[in-house]
C-alpha positions as CSV (number, residue, x, y, z in Angstrom):
1,R,31.8,12.2,15.1
2,Q,29.9,8.3,14.8
3,A,31.6,7.9,11.2
4,R,35.1,8.7,12.5
5,A,34.5,7.1,15.3
6,G,34.1,4.1,13.3
7,V,30.5,4.0,13.5
8,A,28.8,2.6,9.9
9,C,26.4,5.6,8.3
10,P,23.9,4.6,5.7
11,V,24.5,6.0,2.2
12,A,21.3,7.8,0.6
13,A,20.1,5.8,-1.7
14,A,19.0,9.4,-3.4
15,P,21.6,11.7,-5.2
16,T,23.1,14.1,-2.4
17,L,24.7,17.5,-2.9
18,L,26.9,18.1,-0.7
19,M,28.3,22.2,-0.7
20,A,31.4,22.8,1.5
21,S,33.1,26.4,2.0
22,A,36.5,26.7,0.6
23,D,37.3,28.3,3.7
24,D,35.8,26.5,6.4
25,T,38.3,26.0,9.7
26,D,35.8,23.9,11.5
27,V,35.0,21.2,8.9
28,P,38.4,21.4,6.1
29,P,37.4,21.2,2.5
30,A,39.4,18.0,2.8
31,V,36.9,16.8,4.9
32,S,34.2,17.5,2.6
33,T,35.3,16.1,-0.2
34,A,36.7,12.6,1.3
35,L,33.2,12.5,2.9
36,A,31.3,13.4,-1.0
37,T,33.6,10.6,-2.0
38,A,32.4,8.3,0.8
39,L,28.9,8.9,-0.5
40,G,29.0,9.0,-3.7
41,A,27.6,12.6,-3.7
42,S,28.1,15.6,-5.5
43,L,30.6,18.3,-3.9
44,L,29.9,21.9,-4.6
45,P,32.4,24.2,-3.5
46,L,31.3,28.0,-2.3
47,P,33.8,30.7,-1.5
48,G,33.7,31.2,2.3
49,S,33.7,30.4,5.8
50,H,32.1,27.8,7.8
51,V,28.4,29.1,7.8
52,G,29.2,32.2,5.1
53,P,27.7,30.6,2.2
54,L,24.3,30.0,3.9
55,L,23.9,32.6,6.1
56,G,26.1,35.4,4.5
57,R,25.7,37.9,1.6
58,Q,26.2,34.7,-1.2
59,A,23.5,32.4,0.5
60,A,20.9,33.2,-2.6
61,A,23.3,32.7,-5.0
62,A,24.1,29.2,-3.1
63,A,20.4,29.0,-2.6
64,A,20.5,29.3,-6.9
65,Q,23.5,26.9,-7.2
66,A,21.9,23.9,-5.3
67,V,18.3,24.6,-6.8
68,E,20.1,24.7,-10.5
69,W,21.5,21.0,-9.2
70,L,18.4,19.9,-8.4
71,N,16.9,20.5,-11.6
72,G,19.9,18.6,-13.5
73,V,18.7,15.7,-11.2
74,A,15.4,15.6,-12.0
75,L,16.4,16.1,-15.6
76,R,18.2,12.7,-15.4
77,A,15.7,11.1,-13.5
């Protein structure tokens, strides 16, 4: 809300991963893509609804993908 209101939000200095649900109607994928671009973040699109990837049957797979991303970041450091 603050970013939409024009309040400057600091960009993280650390590598950032944004996980976004492809079928999210609360936060549409285009918004997630724009946020990732603005932050210089990696974007990981996931199947499912708003909280489905975190709380649904695919939660373990989403967590594994996040770990894989983190391991890749660690290797580049």
